[in-house]
C-alpha positions as CSV (number, residue, x, y, z in Angstrom):
1,X,87.4,-38.7,-36.7
2,X,88.6,-40.4,-33.3
3,X,91.1,-37.8,-32.1
4,X,88.2,-35.5,-31.7
5,X,85.7,-37.8,-29.9
6,X,88.7,-38.7,-27.6
7,X,89.1,-35.1,-27.2
8,X,85.8,-34.4,-26.8
9,X,84.8,-37.1,-24.1
10,X,88.2,-35.7,-22.3
11,X,86.6,-32.3,-22.5
12,X,83.6,-33.5,-20.8
13,X,84.8,-35.7,-18.0
14,X,86.7,-32.4,-17.4
15,X,83.7,-30.8,-16.9
16,X,81.9,-33.4,-14.7
17,X,84.9,-33.2,-12.4
18,X,85.4,-29.7,-12.5
19,X,81.1,-29.6,-11.6
20,X,81.6,-32.6,-8.8
21,X,84.4,-30.6,-7.2
22,X,82.6,-27.1,-7.8
23,X,79.5,-28.8,-5.6
24,X,81.5,-30.6,-3.3
25,X,83.1,-27.4,-2.3
26,X,79.5,-26.0,-2.2
27,X,78.4,-28.4,0.6
28,X,81.5,-28.3,2.0
29,X,81.1,-25.4,4.5
30,X,77.5,-27.0,5.7
31,X,78.8,-29.9,6.5
32,X,81.5,-28.6,8.7
33,X,79.3,-26.4,10.3
34,X,77.4,-29.6,11.2
35,X,80.1,-31.4,12.7
36,X,80.9,-28.4,14.4
37,X,77.8,-28.4,16.3
38,X,78.0,-32.2,16.9
39,X,81.4,-31.6,17.9
40,X,80.4,-29.1,20.8
41,X,77.4,-31.2,22.0
42,X,79.4,-34.5,22.4
43,X,82.5,-32.3,24.0
44,X,79.3,-31.0,26.5
45,X,78.5,-34.9,27.0
46,X,81.8,-35.6,27.9
47,X,82.3,-32.7,30.3
48,X,79.3,-33.9,32.1
49,X,80.4,-37.3,32.1
50,X,83.5,-36.4,33.2
51,X,82.3,-33.8,36.2
52,X,84.3,-31.1,34.2
53,X,81.5,-28.9,35.1
54,X,80.4,-29.6,38.1
55,X,77.1,-27.7,38.9
56,X,75.7,-28.8,35.2
57,X,76.5,-32.2,36.2
58,X,74.7,-32.2,39.5
59,X,71.8,-30.5,37.5
60,X,71.4,-33.0,35.6
61,X,71.6,-35.7,38.1
62,X,68.8,-34.2,40.4
63,X,66.8,-34.0,36.8
64,X,67.5,-37.5,36.8
65,X,66.6,-38.6,40.2
66,X,63.0,-36.4,39.8
67,X,62.2,-37.9,36.7
68,X,62.6,-41.1,38.0
69,X,60.5,-40.5,41.5
70,X,58.1,-38.9,39.2
71,X,57.9,-41.7,36.6
72,X,57.8,-44.3,39.7
73,X,54.7,-42.4,41.5
74,X,52.8,-40.9,38.9
75,X,50.8,-43.2,36.7
76,X,51.8,-43.1,32.7
77,X,48.1,-41.7,31.2
78,X,48.7,-39.0,33.7
79,X,52.5,-38.1,32.4
80,X,51.0,-38.4,29.0
81,X,48.0,-36.4,29.3
82,X,50.4,-33.7,31.0
83,X,53.3,-33.6,27.9
84,X,50.3,-33.2,25.3
85,X,48.8,-30.3,26.9
86,X,52.3,-28.9,27.0
87,X,53.2,-29.9,23.6
88,X,49.9,-28.5,22.2
89,X,49.5,-25.2,23.5
90,X,53.3,-24.5,23.5
91,X,52.4,-22.2,20.0
92,X,49.9,-20.4,22.5
93,X,52.3,-19.8,25.4
94,X,55.2,-17.9,23.1
95,X,53.6,-15.3,21.3
96,X,55.2,-12.0,21.5
97,X,53.9,-9.5,22.7
98,X,53.7,-6.3,19.9
99,X,55.8,-2.8,21.7
100,X,53.3,-0.6,22.5
């Protein structure tokens, strides 16, 4: 009797291990895709930081400078109101026109 129990337990553990490997392999491609996207973003940020892409870095610095001037001059209520209007009207602005 105990030989069958050991064989049955071994068979169940092998099946659960195989099931784990199948699930892991199924999710591996998705995980690699996410890591590739993160790596791409980090490389872009690194290129900005090290001035490898000078026009983009200058645009970023100009945007940061403009935002700092805006936030120093314009009251926070106005900034919040404008941002809210922009955020909540976005679906209305991006409707695609039907082709004639």
